[in-house]
KEKE-3310 file (N, C-alpha, C; in steps of 0.2 Angstrom, whole numbers, plus 5000, padded with zeros to 4 digits):
npx = (4675:4689:4697:4712:4726:4741:4748:4764:4777:4789:4786:4778:4785:4793:4798:4797:4789:4778:4772:4771:4760:4753:4748:4742:4731:4725:4722:4727:4728:4742:4753:4756:4762:4771:4766:4767:4757:4746:4733:4719:4723:4727:4717:4708:4715:4713:4701:4687:4691:4695:4705:4722:4741:4751:4763:4777:4764:4752:4740:4726:4713:4702:4705:4701:4688:4685:4682:4673:4671:4685:4693:4704:4721:4739:4754:4770:4781:4791:4787:4773:4770:4765:4751:4734:4730:4717:4708:4708:4702:4690:4683:4683:4695:4705:4725:4739:4753:4771:4783:4800:4806:4816:4828:4840:4845:4845:4853:4865:4870:4868:4881:4890:4889:4893:4907:4912:4911:4919:4931:4932:4926:4918:4924:4936:4932:4929:4936:4947:4938:4939:4952:4960:4973:4975:4979:4968:4968:4959:4945:4943:4930:4926:4931:4922:4911:4892:4879:4863:4846:4833:4828:4820:4817:4828:4836:4840:4844:4856:4865:4873:4879:4887:4893:4900:4911:4919:4911:4906:4889:4876:4861:4845:4825:4808:4804:4808:4822:4826:4834:4837:4846:4855:4860:4867:4877:4873:4871:4857:4852:4849:4842:4849:4862:4864:4868:4879:4890:4891:4902:4896:4879:4866:4848:4833:4819:4802:4793:4781:4770:4777:4790:4796:4807:4815:4827:4832:4839:4843:4847:4855:4866:4871:4878:4895:4909:4919:4908:4899:4884:4869:4855:4845:4832:4819:4813:4812:4816:4826:4832:4838:4842:4850:4858:4865:4872:4881:4887:4896:4904:4911:4907:4902:4907:4903:4891:4875:4863:4848:4835:4825:4818:4809:4806:4812:4826:4828:4841:4854:4866:4867:4869:4879:4892:4907:4906:4896:4884:4873:4862:4848:4834:4837:4837:4831:4832:4838:4841:4835:4830:4820:4811:4809:4798:4790:4786:4782:4769:4762:4757:4752:4739:4730:4732:4726:4724:4712:4717:4724:4727:4736:4745:4760:4776)
npy = (5306:5301:5307:5311:5311:5317:5315:5314:5324:5322:5316:5324:5336:5332:5331:5322:5312:5319:5323:5312:5305:5316:5314:5302:5304:5318:5335:5331:5332:5341:5340:5354:5365:5358:5353:5344:5332:5325:5317:5327:5336:5329:5321:5332:5335:5323:5323:5321:5316:5302:5294:5291:5294:5291:5292:5292:5294:5292:5283:5279:5269:5281:5288:5283:5281:5294:5294:5290:5292:5286:5276:5271:5266:5272:5266:5275:5270:5256:5252:5248:5249:5259:5259:5255:5239:5233:5242:5246:5237:5233:5247:5246:5248:5249:5244:5248:5242:5238:5228:5230:5240:5249:5242:5241:5252:5252:5242:5246:5257:5250:5243:5254:5261:5252:5249:5260:5264:5253:5256:5266:5279:5291:5294:5298:5308:5318:5322:5326:5337:5345:5349:5339:5326:5310:5294:5276:5262:5251:5237:5226:5224:5216:5199:5197:5189:5191:5194:5191:5198:5196:5191:5195:5205:5215:5209:5201:5205:5211:5201:5195:5205:5205:5194:5198:5203:5194:5189:5179:5175:5176:5171:5175:5169:5170:5163:5149:5149:5140:5138:5150:5150:5140:5145:5154:5155:5153:5154:5148:5153:5150:5163:5168:5160:5168:5182:5178:5175:5183:5197:5209:5215:5216:5223:5220:5220:5221:5232:5224:5219:5204:5210:5219:5228:5216:5216:5216:5220:5208:5201:5209:5207:5194:5199:5200:5207:5214:5217:5223:5233:5236:5245:5248:5246:5247:5259:5254:5242:5238:5238:5253:5261:5251:5249:5260:5260:5248:5254:5263:5258:5249:5237:5233:5237:5245:5255:5259:5268:5270:5274:5276:5273:5284:5298:5314:5308:5308:5308:5315:5313:5300:5301:5309:5300:5294:5281:5280:5280:5289:5292:5302:5293:5289:5278:5275:5285:5287:5295:5282:5274:5283:5286:5272:5268:5278:5277:5265:5267:5276:5265:5257:5262:5257:5241:5236:5232:5223:5222:5207:5195:5189:5197:5204:5207)
npz = (4484:4488:4503:4510:4522:4531:4543:4548:4549:4542:4533:4527:4522:4513:4497:4484:4489:4493:4481:4473:4482:4480:4468:4466:4475:4473:4482:4495:4512:4521:4533:4537:4545:4553:4566:4582:4583:4593:4604:4606:4596:4587:4582:4578:4565:4558:4557:4547:4535:4524:4524:4531:4532:4547:4558:4571:4580:4591:4589:4601:4608:4610:4599:4589:4591:4592:4577:4567:4554:4549:4538:4534:4540:4535:4538:4542:4541:4550:4565:4575:4588:4595:4591:4592:4593:4593:4597:4584:4576:4580:4579:4565:4557:4544:4543:4533:4530:4527:4533:4537:4527:4531:4535:4530:4533:4546:4549:4545:4555:4565:4564:4562:4574:4582:4581:4583:4597:4600:4595:4604:4598:4602:4616:4613:4603:4610:4619:4609:4605:4618:4619:4622:4618:4615:4612:4610:4615:4605:4600:4584:4575:4566:4569:4581:4590:4588:4595:4590:4595:4590:4575:4562:4549:4552:4557:4548:4538:4544:4547:4536:4533:4544:4545:4533:4538:4546:4558:4572:4571:4582:4586:4594:4596:4598:4584:4572:4561:4554:4538:4534:4545:4544:4530:4531:4541:4556:4572:4584:4598:4618:4624:4638:4635:4624:4630:4638:4631:4618:4612:4607:4607:4602:4598:4591:4592:4590:4603:4614:4627:4630:4626:4634:4643:4641:4643:4658:4674:4681:4667:4661:4670:4666:4655:4647:4652:4645:4635:4621:4621:4610:4606:4594:4590:4599:4611:4629:4630:4636:4654:4658:4668:4675:4667:4665:4678:4675:4663:4673:4681:4677:4672:4660:4643:4634:4626:4614:4611:4601:4602:4616:4635:4635:4627:4621:4630:4646:4655:4658:4664:4662:4646:4644:4647:4643:4639:4631:4618:4609:4599:4590:4587:4575:4565:4555:4546:4533:4517:4506:4515:4520:4507:4503:4515:4514:4501:4502:4512:4504:4497:4503:4506:4501:4502:4512:4527:4542:4556:4567:4579:4571:4566:4557:4567)
capx = (4684:4693:4703:4718:4730:4748:4750:4769:4780:4795:4781:4774:4791:4798:4795:4795:4783:4771:4771:4768:4753:4747:4748:4737:4726:4724:4720:4728:4730:4748:4755:4762:4762:4775:4765:4769:4749:4744:4726:4713:4725:4727:4711:4706:4718:4712:4694:4685:4697:4695:4713:4727:4746:4755:4773:4775:4759:4749:4732:4722:4705:4700:4706:4698:4682:4679:4683:4669:4673:4690:4694:4712:4728:4743:4759:4775:4788:4789:4784:4767:4768:4760:4743:4728:4726:4710:4703:4707:4698:4684:4680:4684:4700:4711:4730:4741:4761:4775:4789:4809:4809:4820:4831:4848:4847:4845:4858:4871:4868:4871:4888:4894:4888:4897:4912:4914:4911:4925:4936:4932:4926:4914:4926:4940:4929:4928:4944:4949:4935:4942:4961:4967:4976:4980:4977:4965:4967:4952:4946:4940:4925:4929:4930:4920:4904:4888:4872:4856:4838:4827:4829:4814:4819:4833:4842:4839:4849:4860:4869:4876:4884:4892:4896:4908:4918:4921:4911:4902:4882:4872:4852:4837:4822:4803:4802:4814:4823:4833:4835:4843:4854:4860:4864:4870:4881:4870:4870:4851:4853:4846:4845:4856:4867:4868:4870:4885:4895:4894:4906:4892:4873:4860:4842:4830:4814:4795:4791:4776:4771:4783:4798:4795:4811:4818:4834:4832:4848:4846:4852:4859:4871:4874:4885:4903:4914:4919:4904:4895:4875:4866:4847:4843:4826:4813:4814:4808:4817:4832:4834:4842:4845:4853:4865:4870:4876:4887:4894:4899:4906:4917:4903:4900:4912:4900:4882:4875:4855:4846:4829:4826:4811:4807:4811:4821:4832:4832:4844:4859:4873:4868:4870:4887:4895:4911:4907:4888:4881:4866:4857:4842:4831:4838:4839:4828:4834:4842:4838:4834:4824:4811:4808:4807:4793:4786:4781:4775:4764:4756:4756:4746:4731:4726:4732:4725:4718:4709:4724:4722:4733:4742:4748:4767:4780)
capy = (5308:5298:5311:5307:5316:5315:5320:5315:5329:5321:5315:5331:5340:5328:5334:5318:5309:5326:5324:5304:5305:5320:5312:5298:5307:5326:5336:5328:5336:5339:5343:5359:5366:5353:5351:5337:5329:5320:5318:5330:5342:5323:5321:5336:5335:5318:5321:5323:5311:5294:5288:5295:5291:5291:5290:5289:5297:5289:5280:5274:5269:5287:5289:5278:5282:5302:5296:5285:5289:5285:5268:5266:5270:5268:5267:5277:5267:5250:5251:5248:5247:5265:5259:5250:5237:5230:5247:5248:5232:5234:5252:5242:5255:5245:5247:5248:5243:5234:5226:5230:5247:5252:5237:5242:5260:5252:5239:5252:5263:5248:5244:5261:5262:5247:5250:5268:5261:5246:5260:5276:5286:5295:5296:5302:5315:5322:5322:5330:5343:5348:5350:5334:5324:5305:5288:5276:5257:5249:5233:5224:5222:5209:5192:5197:5187:5195:5190:5195:5196:5195:5190:5199:5210:5219:5205:5194:5211:5213:5193:5193:5210:5204:5189:5200:5206:5185:5188:5173:5176:5170:5171:5173:5171:5165:5160:5147:5151:5135:5137:5157:5151:5137:5148:5161:5149:5158:5149:5148:5149:5153:5171:5169:5160:5175:5186:5176:5172:5187:5203:5213:5212:5221:5220:5222:5217:5225:5231:5224:5214:5199:5209:5226:5227:5211:5215:5217:5220:5203:5198:5212:5205:5190:5201:5199:5216:5219:5218:5231:5234:5239:5247:5252:5245:5251:5262:5248:5234:5239:5242:5258:5262:5246:5248:5265:5258:5245:5257:5268:5254:5245:5228:5236:5241:5251:5255:5264:5268:5275:5274:5278:5271:5291:5299:5312:5306:5316:5304:5318:5308:5294:5304:5310:5292:5294:5274:5281:5283:5290:5296:5305:5290:5289:5271:5274:5291:5289:5297:5279:5271:5286:5286:5265:5269:5285:5270:5260:5271:5278:5260:5254:5267:5255:5239:5236:5225:5224:5220:5204:5192:5185:5203:5202:5212)
capz = (4482:4493:4507:4513:4523:4532:4550:4549:4550:4540:4526:4524:4520:4507:4490:4481:4493:4493:4473:4472:4484:4476:4460:4468:4480:4475:4487:4502:4518:4523:4541:4533:4550:4558:4573:4584:4584:4598:4608:4601:4590:4581:4578:4575:4560:4555:4557:4540:4530:4525:4524:4535:4534:4551:4560:4575:4582:4596:4591:4604:4608:4609:4593:4583:4593:4589:4571:4564:4547:4545:4536:4532:4543:4534:4543:4536:4547:4554:4569:4576:4595:4595:4587:4597:4587:4596:4595:4578:4574:4585:4575:4558:4553:4542:4542:4528:4535:4526:4537:4533:4522:4533:4538:4529:4538:4554:4549:4543:4562:4571:4562:4564:4581:4586:4578:4586:4605:4599:4593:4606:4595:4607:4621:4608:4600:4617:4619:4605:4608:4623:4618:4626:4612:4617:4609:4614:4612:4603:4597:4577:4575:4562:4571:4587:4593:4589:4596:4588:4598:4587:4568:4561:4544:4552:4560:4542:4534:4547:4546:4531:4532:4549:4541:4529:4545:4549:4565:4574:4575:4588:4585:4598:4593:4595:4579:4571:4554:4551:4533:4538:4551:4540:4524:4533:4547:4560:4577:4586:4605:4619:4626:4643:4633:4620:4633:4641:4625:4615:4613:4605:4609:4597:4601:4585:4593:4594:4610:4618:4634:4629:4626:4638:4649:4640:4646:4666:4678:4679:4661:4659:4674:4662:4650:4648:4654:4638:4629:4618:4620:4603:4605:4585:4588:4604:4619:4634:4627:4642:4661:4657:4675:4677:4662:4667:4683:4673:4663:4676:4687:4673:4672:4653:4640:4632:4626:4608:4608:4594:4604:4624:4634:4636:4622:4621:4637:4649:4661:4656:4666:4655:4640:4644:4649:4637:4635:4629:4612:4609:4594:4592:4583:4567:4563:4549:4545:4526:4512:4503:4519:4518:4503:4503:4518:4513:4495:4506:4516:4499:4494:4510:4508:4496:4503:4520:4531:4549:4560:4570:4583:4566:4562:4559:4568)
cpx = (4685:4699:4707:4722:4734:4748:4758:4771:4786:4792:4778:4779:4795:4795:4791:4790:4775:4769:4768:4762:4749:4745:4743:4730:4728:4722:4720:4729:4737:4748:4759:4764:4770:4774:4766:4761:4748:4738:4720:4715:4727:4720:4705:4708:4713:4703:4693:4689:4695:4701:4718:4733:4747:4759:4773:4771:4755:4743:4729:4715:4701:4700:4702:4689:4679:4681:4681:4669:4679:4693:4700:4716:4734:4750:4768:4780:4786:4786:4780:4767:4764:4753:4739:4726:4720:4705:4702:4701:4693:4679:4681:4687:4703:4721:4735:4751:4765:4781:4795:4809:4813:4825:4840:4849:4850:4853:4866:4872:4869:4880:4893:4894:4894:4904:4915:4915:4918:4933:4935:4930:4924:4918:4931:4939:4928:4931:4948:4946:4937:4948:4963:4967:4980:4975:4973:4967:4962:4951:4943:4935:4924:4932:4928:4913:4899:4883:4866:4849:4835:4829:4824:4818:4826:4838:4844:4846:4856:4868:4874:4883:4891:4898:4903:4914:4920:4917:4906:4897:4880:4866:4848:4833:4814:4803:4810:4814:4828:4834:4838:4847:4860:4866:4867:4875:4880:4871:4864:4853:4848:4845:4850:4861:4872:4873:4880:4890:4895:4898:4902:4884:4869:4852:4839:4823:4806:4796:4785:4775:4775:4790:4799:4802:4815:4824:4835:4837:4848:4849:4855:4870:4873:4880:4891:4906:4914:4915:4903:4887:4873:4859:4845:4836:4819:4815:4810:4810:4824:4831:4839:4845:4851:4859:4869:4875:4881:4892:4899:4903:4910:4912:4899:4903:4907:4894:4882:4867:4854:4840:4828:4818:4806:4813:4809:4822:4831:4837:4851:4866:4872:4872:4877:4892:4901:4911:4898:4888:4875:4866:4849:4835:4829:4839:4836:4827:4839:4840:4833:4829:4820:4808:4803:4799:4788:4781:4776:4769:4758:4752:4748:4739:4727:4724:4732:4722:4716:4714:4721:4729:4737:4747:4757:4773:4787)
cpy = (5307:5306:5309:5313:5313:5319:5317:5320:5328:5319:5321:5336:5337:5330:5330:5315:5312:5321:5318:5305:5310:5317:5308:5301:5315:5329:5335:5331:5334:5342:5348:5365:5363:5351:5345:5334:5323:5321:5319:5333:5333:5321:5324:5337:5330:5317:5325:5320:5305:5289:5292:5291:5294:5290:5286:5292:5292:5286:5275:5275:5275:5290:5290:5279:5286:5301:5290:5285:5288:5278:5266:5272:5268:5271:5269:5274:5261:5247:5250:5246:5254:5263:5253:5246:5231:5235:5247:5244:5232:5241:5251:5245:5248:5247:5244:5247:5237:5233:5226:5233:5248:5249:5237:5250:5257:5248:5243:5255:5258:5245:5248:5263:5258:5249:5258:5266:5256:5252:5266:5281:5292:5297:5300:5309:5319:5326:5327:5339:5348:5348:5345:5330:5319:5300:5285:5269:5255:5240:5232:5223:5215:5202:5191:5192:5191:5192:5196:5193:5200:5196:5190:5200:5212:5215:5200:5198:5210:5206:5194:5199:5209:5198:5193:5201:5200:5185:5183:5175:5171:5174:5169:5174:5169:5162:5157:5147:5147:5135:5144:5154:5144:5140:5152:5161:5154:5151:5150:5146:5152:5162:5173:5167:5164:5179:5184:5176:5179:5193:5210:5210:5216:5218:5223:5218:5224:5228:5230:5221:5209:5201:5215:5225:5219:5211:5219:5220:5215:5199:5203:5211:5199:5193:5200:5208:5220:5219:5223:5228:5238:5238:5251:5252:5249:5254:5256:5244:5231:5242:5248:5260:5258:5247:5253:5263:5253:5249:5261:5265:5248:5238:5230:5238:5247:5250:5260:5265:5273:5277:5272:5275:5279:5297:5310:5311:5312:5316:5309:5314:5303:5297:5307:5307:5293:5286:5272:5283:5285:5295:5296:5301:5290:5283:5272:5278:5290:5289:5291:5275:5275:5287:5278:5266:5276:5280:5268:5263:5273:5270:5256:5259:5262:5247:5239:5232:5228:5220:5213:5200:5190:5192:5203:5207:5212)
cpz = (4489:4497:4511:4516:4528:4539:4550:4546:4544:4531:4522:4520:4514:4501:4487:4486:4491:4484:4472:4476:4480:4469:4460:4470:4478:4477:4493:4507:4519:4529:4541:4539:4556:4564:4574:4587:4590:4601:4601:4597:4584:4577:4577:4567:4554:4553:4549:4533:4531:4527:4527:4535:4540:4551:4567:4582:4585:4592:4593:4605:4609:4602:4589:4585:4591:4581:4567:4558:4542:4545:4536:4536:4538:4535:4539:4542:4548:4559:4571:4581:4596:4593:4592:4593:4589:4597:4589:4573:4577:4581:4565:4556:4550:4543:4536:4532:4530:4531:4533:4531:4525:4535:4538:4533:4543:4554:4549:4550:4566:4570:4563:4571:4584:4585:4582:4594:4605:4598:4598:4605:4599:4611:4617:4606:4605:4620:4617:4606:4611:4624:4621:4619:4615:4614:4612:4609:4610:4600:4591:4579:4572:4568:4578:4588:4593:4590:4594:4589:4595:4578:4562:4552:4544:4554:4556:4539:4537:4548:4542:4530:4540:4548:4536:4533:4549:4556:4564:4574:4578:4588:4591:4594:4595:4592:4577:4562:4552:4545:4532:4538:4547:4534:4527:4541:4553:4567:4585:4594:4611:4622:4632:4641:4628:4624:4637:4636:4618:4616:4613:4605:4605:4598:4594:4586:4591:4600:4611:4624:4635:4628:4631:4644:4647:4644:4653:4668:4679:4673:4660:4664:4670:4658:4652:4650:4650:4632:4627:4619:4613:4605:4599:4585:4593:4611:4623:4635:4636:4648:4658:4662:4676:4672:4663:4672:4681:4669:4666:4680:4682:4671:4663:4650:4638:4627:4619:4609:4607:4598:4614:4626:4636:4630:4619:4629:4642:4656:4658:4658:4661:4648:4640:4646:4644:4634:4632:4624:4612:4602:4593:4587:4577:4562:4556:4546:4536:4521:4508:4509:4518:4512:4502:4509:4515:4506:4500:4510:4510:4497:4499:4511:4505:4496:4509:4521:4539:4553:4566:4572:4576:4562:4563:4563:4566)
residu = (MET:THR:LYS:VAL:CYS:VAL:ALA:SER:ARG:SER:PHE:SER:LYS:HIS:PRO:VAL:LEU:ARG:ALA:GLU:LEU:LEU:ALA:LYS:TYR:PRO:GLY:SER:THR:PHE:ASN:ASP:GLU:GLY:LEU:SER:LEU:SER:GLY:PRO:SER:LEU:ILE:GLU:PHE:VAL:LYS:GLY:HIS:ASP:ARG:ALA:ILE:THR:ALA:LEU:GLU:LYS:LEU:ASP:ALA:GLY:PHE:PHE:ALA:ALA:LEU:PRO:GLY:LEU:GLN:VAL:VAL:SER:LYS:TYR:GLY:VAL:GLY:HIS:ASP:MET:ILE:ASP:PHE:GLU:ALA:MET:ALA:LYS:ASN:GLY:VAL:LYS:LEU:GLY:TRP:THR:GLY:GLY:THR:ASN:ARG:ARG:SER:VAL:SER:GLU:LEU:MET:ILE:SER:ALA:THR:ILE:ALA:LEU:LEU:ARG:HIS:VAL:PRO:ALA:GLY:ASN:ALA:GLU:VAL:ARG:GLY:GLY:ILE:TRP:GLN:GLN:HIS:LEU:GLY:ARG:TYR:LEU:SER:GLY:ARG:THR:VAL:GLY:ILE:ILE:GLY:CYS:GLY:HIS:VAL:GLY:LYS:ASP:LEU:THR:PRO:LEU:LEU:ASN:ALA:PHE:GLY:CYS:LYS:VAL:LEU:ALA:HIS:ASP:ILE:LEU:ASP:PHE:PRO:GLU:PHE:TYR:ALA:THR:ASN:GLN:VAL:GLU:PRO:VAL:GLY:LEU:ASP:ASP:LEU:LEU:ALA:ARG:ALA:ASP:VAL:VAL:THR:LEU:HIS:LEU:PRO:LEU:ASP:ASP:SER:THR:ARG:ASN:ILE:LEU:SER:SER:GLU:ARG:LEU:ALA:LEU:MET:ARG:LYS:ASP:ALA:VAL:LEU:VAL:ASN:MET:ALA:ARG:GLY:GLY:LEU:VAL:ASP:GLU:ALA:ALA:MET:LYS:ALA:MET:LEU:MET:ASP:GLY:ARG:LEU:PHE:GLY:ALA:ALA:PHE:ASP:VAL:PHE:SER:SER:GLU:PRO:PRO:GLU:ASP:MET:GLU:LEU:LEU:GLN:LEU:PRO:ASN:PHE:LEU:ALA:THR:PRO:HIS:ILE:GLY:GLY:SER:ALA:GLU:GLU:ALA:VAL:LEU:ALA:MET:GLY:ARG:ALA:ALA:ILE:SER:GLY:LEU:ASP:LYS:ALA:ARG:ILE:PRO:ASP:ASP:SER:TRP:PRO:THR)
# end
């Protein structure tokens, strides 16, 4: 009998996902104590199981070496930068993963955060709560130039939504998507050109050695003073200290982050800026997306393969 465990806390407490997994794999083990599993505690939880569903848990070389009986890890969620692919392959463990299952959830959050910044919603909300009543003159999202850095699942989902607002869409990606660009009126551009031209810059990249700190202080300096920066992808893509300095001295209009280099973020000065909007890594936390991600993770227990250099992002 195949033994399955679920390390993810949110999956474990979701009644529909629990029922669907148990229907397929009776006797599955769940993280019912709601523990944040890592290192030895994660290894101990997974020990004795053939297959595991994980989310944000770090799966490093030590994890795989300590669990010779583990055959499959299925990912609940789309990011996989927390998994050591080399160690996974070395130990013969297969990965179940489906990209793009939360794309609409991320796209809608990006649009809502952008509109909120353009209309001074964070500052206005804080002022009203503090007894101050004053109006702020904002700007439309409609008609703005939006630069998408990373035109994968989310970037492609976001584009037609921006088209509906009449936005001019610029895209930068290491891959070329000529048919998609032509169909959706997207202009492919270099990264520096995108940063210099866009009213709104939005990141939709995985985190790896090629993308870490991709928006360095030098690149951030290319952005327009009236621009908005949105990161709903991964922490570590942006030099947060440089961005904070730009927000504070007026060299950047506003920024919205759902992800941070360290979570939860500890820079209270940044979090309290009136032109900064922070959310607690909720890009995929919509009911519909949670179901889609969970069902993909269940399916991935059976549809898995050894990761290699061709693994998609």
